[in-house]
Backbone bond lengths (Angstrom), bond angles and torsions (degrees), N, CA, C in turn:
res aa  C-N    CA-C-N  psi(-1)  N-CA   C-N-CA  omega(-1)  CA-C   N-CA-C  phi
1 M - - - 1.477 - - 1.532 108.03 -
2 P 1.340 118.84 137.42 1.476 119.21 173.56 1.490 108.39 -62.15
3 G 1.371 110.28 150.58 1.521 113.89 176.61 1.492 110.20 91.96
4 D 1.318 124.02 2.81 1.460 121.74 -177.93 1.484 112.82 -76.27
5 R 1.367 116.57 -9.85 1.443 119.11 177.63 1.539 109.66 -134.62
6 R 1.344 114.54 153.42 1.446 121.36 178.96 1.506 108.93 -87.99
7 S 1.293 117.87 143.16 1.458 123.17 174.33 1.458 111.42 -79.62
8 G 1.301 118.84 150.09 1.502 123.12 178.06 1.537 106.11 -81.24
9 A 1.299 114.69 171.18 1.422 121.88 -177.79 1.551 117.19 -52.15
10 A 1.386 113.89 -40.32 1.463 119.37 -175.85 1.527 106.87 -75.05
11 E 1.297 119.16 -39.29 1.420 121.93 -178.66 1.552 109.83 -71.09
12 Y 1.357 118.61 -39.89 1.395 120.08 174.00 1.536 113.93 -57.90
13 A 1.371 113.69 -44.63 1.452 119.85 179.59 1.602 111.12 -59.39
14 S 1.338 114.11 -45.24 1.413 120.10 179.77 1.547 110.80 -63.13
15 H 1.285 118.66 -37.39 1.463 125.49 176.08 1.556 111.67 -65.34
16 V 1.314 115.66 -38.15 1.542 119.00 -178.56 1.534 102.47 -75.73
17 N 1.300 119.92 -37.30 1.517 119.95 -179.52 1.523 111.21 -67.59
18 A 1.358 117.78 -34.63 1.457 119.79 175.70 1.530 108.56 -67.09
19 A 1.301 118.80 -38.24 1.471 122.41 179.76 1.571 107.56 -67.10
20 A 1.314 117.28 -37.12 1.427 122.01 178.45 1.495 113.22 -63.67
21 A 1.324 112.86 -41.57 1.547 118.86 176.13 1.502 111.62 -59.43
22 L 1.373 115.30 -39.81 1.432 116.01 -179.16 1.504 114.44 -70.17
23 L 1.381 114.13 -34.59 1.470 119.92 174.39 1.483 112.20 -67.67
24 D 1.396 116.95 -41.38 1.420 119.87 177.09 1.552 114.00 -63.18
25 A 1.251 115.14 -27.22 1.488 121.02 177.57 1.517 111.84 -79.06
26 G 1.362 116.28 -4.85 1.409 120.18 177.05 1.564 115.49 82.23
27 A 1.341 115.69 18.52 1.465 117.49 175.32 1.474 115.93 -67.60
28 P 1.372 119.00 129.59 1.422 117.48 174.09 1.552 115.18 -54.46
29 A 1.318 116.50 151.59 1.489 119.95 -169.01 1.495 111.17 -57.90
30 A 1.374 119.64 -47.31 1.428 124.25 -178.54 1.514 111.40 -62.12
31 E 1.292 115.64 -46.76 1.524 117.79 176.03 1.495 112.40 -66.13
32 A 1.281 119.37 -35.86 1.444 121.24 178.92 1.495 111.05 -65.61
33 A 1.344 116.13 -38.77 1.458 120.66 -178.66 1.584 110.22 -66.19
34 R 1.330 116.66 -42.27 1.476 123.27 176.58 1.590 107.73 -61.56
35 A 1.275 114.42 -50.53 1.497 116.45 -176.50 1.569 109.67 -62.23
36 L 1.271 115.54 -42.55 1.444 119.88 -173.83 1.515 108.62 -68.21
37 A 1.332 118.66 -40.52 1.461 122.82 -179.71 1.505 109.45 -61.95
38 G 1.343 114.36 -41.74 1.472 118.61 179.14 1.601 111.13 -65.70
39 Q 1.304 112.41 -45.08 1.465 117.87 -176.36 1.511 112.20 -64.51
40 L 1.394 114.42 -40.51 1.497 120.42 -178.38 1.488 116.54 -89.07
41 G 1.313 116.52 -21.51 1.443 119.33 -178.55 1.551 110.63 82.98
42 C 1.335 114.90 27.12 1.481 117.49 -176.96 1.545 108.47 -117.19
43 S 1.283 116.22 177.58 1.441 121.11 176.99 1.579 111.91 -71.36
44 E 1.315 116.17 153.95 1.436 115.89 173.35 1.585 112.98 -62.43
45 R 1.347 113.19 -30.81 1.396 115.88 176.05 1.591 112.31 -59.81
46 Q 1.275 114.63 -50.98 1.450 122.63 173.58 1.525 112.86 -54.87
47 A 1.333 114.34 -44.55 1.433 118.82 -178.55 1.558 109.08 -62.37
48 R 1.389 116.40 -39.28 1.427 117.76 177.16 1.553 112.22 -62.04
49 R 1.349 118.07 -36.10 1.457 123.37 176.41 1.549 108.08 -59.97
50 Y 1.307 116.92 -49.69 1.504 119.26 176.49 1.485 112.43 -56.23
51 L 1.369 118.39 -41.16 1.438 124.55 -177.43 1.526 107.08 -67.21
52 A 1.326 116.68 -42.77 1.535 119.52 -179.39 1.548 109.55 -63.46
53 R 1.298 119.14 -38.53 1.466 122.39 -179.66 1.485 109.24 -70.36
54 A 1.341 117.44 -39.64 1.499 120.88 177.51 1.545 110.41 -65.14
55 A 1.303 115.59 -39.19 1.501 118.11 -177.39 1.510 109.36 -71.27
56 E 1.333 117.98 -31.35 1.431 123.89 -178.73 1.545 110.67 -74.54
57 S 1.315 118.94 -47.74 1.464 120.69 -170.49 1.552 114.79 -124.68
58 G 1.369 116.99 1.45 1.449 118.16 179.32 1.537 112.43 72.13
59 R 1.257 118.82 -160.60 1.440 121.92 178.15 1.541 111.03 -63.26
60 V 1.318 116.20 150.17 1.440 121.43 179.77 1.523 108.62 -120.95
61 A 1.290 115.77 152.23 1.514 120.08 176.62 1.544 108.25 -71.18
62 V 1.384 111.14 137.24 1.448 117.59 173.67 1.526 109.43 -86.54
63 P 1.355 117.23 115.27 1.410 120.17 -177.17 1.514 116.87 -62.98
64 D 1.316 119.08 149.54 1.400 122.65 176.67 1.518 109.29 -70.26
65 D 1.369 118.89 151.69 1.349 120.25 174.42 1.496 111.26 -66.60
66 G 1.291 117.99 145.93 1.495 122.46 -177.43 1.476 112.11 -106.03
67 T 1.273 114.57 159.22 1.482 122.33 172.43 1.530 110.19 -137.35
68 V 1.301 118.38 155.97 1.436 120.35 172.93 1.461 110.82 -80.15
69 F 1.325 116.80 130.96 1.443 123.82 -174.76 1.504 106.90 -134.36
70 T 1.342 117.97 98.02 1.494 123.43 -173.63 1.602 112.35 -85.65
71 V 1.263 116.17 128.02 1.466 120.59 177.02 1.509 108.79 -129.46
72 R 1.308 117.10 153.23 1.429 121.94 175.86 1.547 107.91 -101.99
73 L 1.368 115.46 122.57 1.452 120.71 -175.54 1.597 109.27 -115.97
74 P 1.298 117.76 156.17 1.466 118.69 169.23 1.566 107.67 -61.62
75 V 1.245 115.23 148.36 1.482 120.81 -178.36 1.494 111.38 -57.01
76 R 1.370 115.57 -44.18 1.460 118.54 -178.67 1.569 111.76 -64.48
77 L 1.313 120.18 -35.95 1.416 120.23 178.21 1.464 111.52 -71.55
78 A 1.358 120.11 -43.28 1.501 123.29 174.58 1.512 110.87 -54.89
79 A 1.375 118.49 -44.37 1.421 123.31 -178.71 1.569 108.10 -64.96
80 A 1.278 117.39 -41.81 1.476 120.95 -178.82 1.550 110.11 -63.19
81 V 1.352 115.88 -45.27 1.442 118.87 176.59 1.514 113.65 -61.47
82 R 1.285 117.42 -43.42 1.472 122.75 175.55 1.494 110.27 -55.02
83 E 1.299 113.63 -52.06 1.446 119.52 -175.65 1.568 112.85 -62.87
84 H 1.314 114.56 -40.65 1.455 119.88 -179.57 1.589 107.75 -65.01
85 A 1.333 115.46 -44.38 1.398 121.31 -179.76 1.562 110.15 -58.69
86 R 1.372 114.69 -46.64 1.453 121.10 -179.55 1.509 112.39 -60.85
87 T 1.351 114.96 -46.34 1.481 117.26 -173.48 1.501 112.42 -79.64
88 S 1.336 117.11 -18.11 1.514 119.22 173.96 1.525 113.70 -94.88
89 G 1.357 114.74 -1.14 1.496 116.52 178.93 1.503 112.57 72.30
90 R 1.260 116.66 26.64 1.472 118.50 -178.37 1.504 108.08 -117.64
91 T 1.397 113.39 176.17 1.481 118.28 177.71 1.514 106.45 -91.96
92 I 1.300 118.68 160.30 1.457 126.16 176.01 1.580 106.42 -61.42
93 S 1.236 115.36 -39.73 1.471 121.90 -178.39 1.507 111.22 -61.17
94 S 1.308 117.11 -46.95 1.483 122.81 -178.93 1.534 110.14 -64.86
95 V 1.415 116.74 -40.34 1.412 118.57 177.53 1.569 110.64 -62.89
96 A 1.327 114.47 -48.69 1.497 118.83 177.49 1.517 116.48 -58.20
97 V 1.377 114.95 -37.48 1.448 121.32 177.51 1.491 111.16 -62.78
98 Q 1.378 114.24 -48.40 1.441 120.19 179.01 1.528 112.87 -57.75
99 A 1.293 115.67 -50.12 1.450 126.49 -176.43 1.493 107.50 -60.88
100 L 1.310 119.49 -48.89 1.549 121.28 -179.69 1.530 108.79 -65.35
101 E 1.296 120.56 -41.84 1.472 122.61 -171.33 1.551 103.85 -67.12
102 E 1.348 118.72 -41.00 1.469 122.23 -177.40 1.476 109.95 -69.51
103 F 1.348 119.33 -40.55 1.378 122.64 176.17 1.577 113.18 -62.61
104 L 1.296 117.07 -47.33 1.469 121.22 175.60 1.556 112.23 -62.36
105 H 1.283 117.46 -37.53 1.438 119.56 -179.15 1.538 108.69 -63.68
106 R 1.348 115.76 -45.65 1.471 121.08 -178.21 1.521 107.78 -67.67
107 A 1.333 117.90 -40.07 1.517 119.89 -175.78 1.537 108.52 -67.63
108 H 1.307 121.97 -29.49 1.485 123.77 -174.17 1.482 108.09 -110.86
109 G 1.280 122.75 21.02 1.494 120.13 178.39 1.481 111.78 72.30
110 D 1.300 113.60 -134.65 1.469 121.34 -178.85 1.501 116.96 -88.18
111 R 1.331 116.14 0.84 1.469 120.03 -178.54 1.487 110.04 -71.87
112 P 1.300 118.50 139.48 1.509 121.29 177.16 1.486 107.90 -56.59
113 A 1.354 115.40 149.50 1.487 122.87 179.33 1.503 111.59 -71.06
114 R 1.324 123.22 -15.09 1.388 122.83 -177.04 1.478 116.39 -93.27
């Protein structure tokens, strides 16, 4: 049965973007839901959820694939990162990604970090 598994973040973003493309083309909601369900192999109910998200926020960025990257940090720095993540309502990973991207951007001038 369709819907037996959850999509990952990149797949979800691409589904929302496919829904946004249908909305941008002016497809009526019911027709767009049927077309999207057929295109994605999901239920019309799920397709309507993608359409609702696309209508609410438009296209969404497709996240990069992630990998586990283990580093050893001083205890005080790890504690500070955890505390900053907690108080800002973010994940430790998102804090680390932002910090490393900013560091690499500064270290390499105006070149993108990627």
